[in-house]
N, C-alpha and C positions, 0 to 999 in steps of 0.2 A: 559422542555427546551424551554420556550416561553419568549417573551418580548425582547426588543432591548438590546443588550449587546455589550461591547467593545471586539474586537478580534484583537490581533496582527497578522499581516500577514508577514511572512518572505519568501523571494523568492531567497535567496542566493544559489549559486552553491558552493558545497563543494568539493574541489579537494583532492583526497586521496583514492578513491575507495568506493565500496558499503558498506563494513564493517564500515567505518568511517561514512557514511551516516546514517546507522542504529544506531550507537553510538550517533550521534547528536540527533536523534529522542528520544533516551532514556534519554539523558541529559535534553532535553526540558521537557519531562514528569516529571522527578524528580524535576526540578526547579518549574514547575507549581504545582505539588503535594505538594511541601514544602512551597508554598506561596511566593516564591522568584521571580516569574514571572507571569504575567497575562496570561489568556487563549491565546494560540498561535497556529496558523496554519502555517505549512511550506508547500509550493507548489513549486515543482521543476521538471526539466526534467532530468531523470537519464541517465547515460551511460549504455551500454549493460551489463547486469548482470543477474544471476539466483538466486532467493531467495529460500532457503530451510528452512524448519522448523526443530525443534529438533526431531519431530516425523519422518521426512524423514531421518534424520541422524541415527536413530535407525533401519532403514530397511536394510536388507542384501545387497540390490543393490545400497546403497548410494555412495560407492566409484566409481562405474561404472557411476552413474548418474552425479557425479562431473566431471568425465573425459569427458562425453558427452557434458556438458556445456562448459568446457574449449576448447574442440575440435571445438566448434562453436564460439569461441572467446567471450563467455559470462562468466564473472567472477563470480564464486559461492560465496555465503555468507549466513549467517543465518539471517532470518527475526526476527523482534521483536515480532510479534504475532504468533499464531499457524497456523493450516491448513496444506497445502502441497505446493509443488513447484509452484512458480509464476515467470514470466519473467518481468524483467525491461529492458527498451530499449529506443532508441531515438524516438520510436513511442508513448511513454508513457507520461502521466502527472501523477506524483506521489504526494501524499499528506500525511502529518503527523499532526494530530490534537491532541494537549495536552490540557486537560480540568481539572479544579479542581473539585473534587467530594469527599465530606466527606464520603459518603457510596457508593464507586465506584461500587461495585458488584450489587447494587440494581437497577441500571439504565442501565445495559448492553444492554438490548433489546431496550430501548428507544433511546440510542445513535446509535445503528445500524439502527433503523428505520429512525432517523433523517438524517443520512448521505446518506443512500440509496435513500430516498425521495428527498433530495437536488440534488443528481447526476441525478436522473430521470428528475426532472424539468429542470435542466440546459441543458440536452441533448435534451429534447423535444423542448426547445426554439430554438435549432439548427435544428429542423426538423427531429430528430431521433425518431423512434417508440420505446422509451425506457420503460422498465418495470422492476419491482423488482421481483427477483426469480431466482432459479438455472435453468440451461439448462442441461438435461441429458447428461452425458459424459464430462462435462466441467472440466477444470483444477481447482484444489483447490476449490471443490464445497462448496457452502454455501447458506443459505436461504436468505441472503441479497446481493447476487450478483445482478448486473444490467445487463440486456440483451437487445438485439434488436430483436423485432418481436417474442420473445420467442424462438429464434433459435441460437443466438450467444452471447457469453459473452463479455461484454464491460468493466465491472468494477468488481474488487474483493476488499473486505474490511476485515480487521482483527482488533482485539481489544486486548489490554493488560491493566490490572488494577493493581495499586499499592495502598498502603495506601494514601489516600488523592487525588488521581487523576486517570485519564484514558487516554489512547492513542488510537485513532482510525486512522488507516492508511490504505492506499490502492493505487491502480493504476487504471487509466482510459486509455484504449487504444485509443488514439486520431488519430493515423495514420491507416495504413492498417495492417491486421492480418497475412498475408501470411508468413512473415519472422519469426514471433513468433510461428506459427504452426510448422515450420520446426525445431525449437529449442526444443520446449516442447515435441514433439513426442518421440524422443530417451530418453529423461530424464524420462518421465513417464514409458516408457517400461522398463528402467533399475530399476526403483523403484517398478515395478510390481503393478502399480496402474491403475485403469480404466481411459481411456482418449480417447475422440474422437477429433482429430485435427480440424475437421470441425466446432466445436463449438467455436473456437477462432475467434473473430471478431474485428472490429475497427470502430471508428466513420467515418473515411474517406471511408471505404467500404460502409457505409450506405448513406453518404452524401459526394460525391466526392468534393474535394476542401476545405473541412473544416479541418484545422490542429490544432496543439497544442495551438496556440495563441487564436483561437476562443473558444476552449474548456476551457482554463484557464479563459478567459473573462466571459464566461457563468457561470462558477462555482462561480466566485467572485461576479457577478451580483446577483446570487441567495442568496449568503451569506449576501450581503449588504441590502437585503430587510428588515431584522430585526436585523442587527448588525451594529455597527460602526466599519469599517475596518480601522486599523491603521498600516501603513507600519512600519516594524521592520527589524532589522538586527541580524544576529548571531554574538555575540561578540567573540573576540579572546579567552577569558578565557574559554568560553563554548566549543569551538572547540578544545582547548588544552586538556580539560578534556575528551572529546569524543575520542581524539586520544589515550589517555592512556587506554581506555576501548575497543577500536575497535577490538583488538585481540579476544575478547569474541565472535565476530560475524563473524569470519573467518570460512570457511567451512572445519574444521578439523575433523578427524575421532575420536579423543578422546572426552570423555564426556565434556560438557561445564560446566562452573561454574554455580552455582545456579542463576537463573534469576527470576524476578517477574513473577508470574504465567500467562500464556497465556490463552486467551479464543479463542477457535477455531471457526472461521467463516471467510468466504472469498466470 
């Protein structure tokens, strides 16, 4: 994954809820994998929502976890990648990166390495002591989490592969972590999963005064080092297709329709 390449960057806000947001990411992946769209990164600021995985939905406490999310005014939905519950909120910068890949499963680790390294470099440019690796007790644990000081999680990342392409998506907590800790605690308790709320951090906790705009700019600056960034928009046809598949990503108790296989990392 070296050399300068062209990358479409879409920063559109999608009205319609987090299930539609996820469906938009899926449509981008399918278009890129099918050769109908160039490599595309979507970067956006989500509304309050709680992302569950299919594995979460199969746990006995899932219904209660959904109730906890709704009680906190966080809309539950199903995430595109694997892992466990993660929070989306106004404190977050979310990203969804769709890449063409003829042998998508052969470069899973390389894509995780690239994204985690990129986020670390961007956050270090903002003065954060950012490192790659999990923090014991973190939500949605994964080997490619990005943390601050080895103490608090700042970024989680997941990946999904299909024939011809891969989607790498995740969240960076740009604001403060306190509100997110309060939401995730009851959800993880309901799911009966280990979680230490003190491991939830945010860039603004580490460097007061740095918000989403600075985090977004730092991420784009890192991408621009070896890529040509081309502004792009989500066309109406893509969003309309996503709207038709959005119910697949609603947090229902019934089994979901078959999805492209997820790779669990966050």
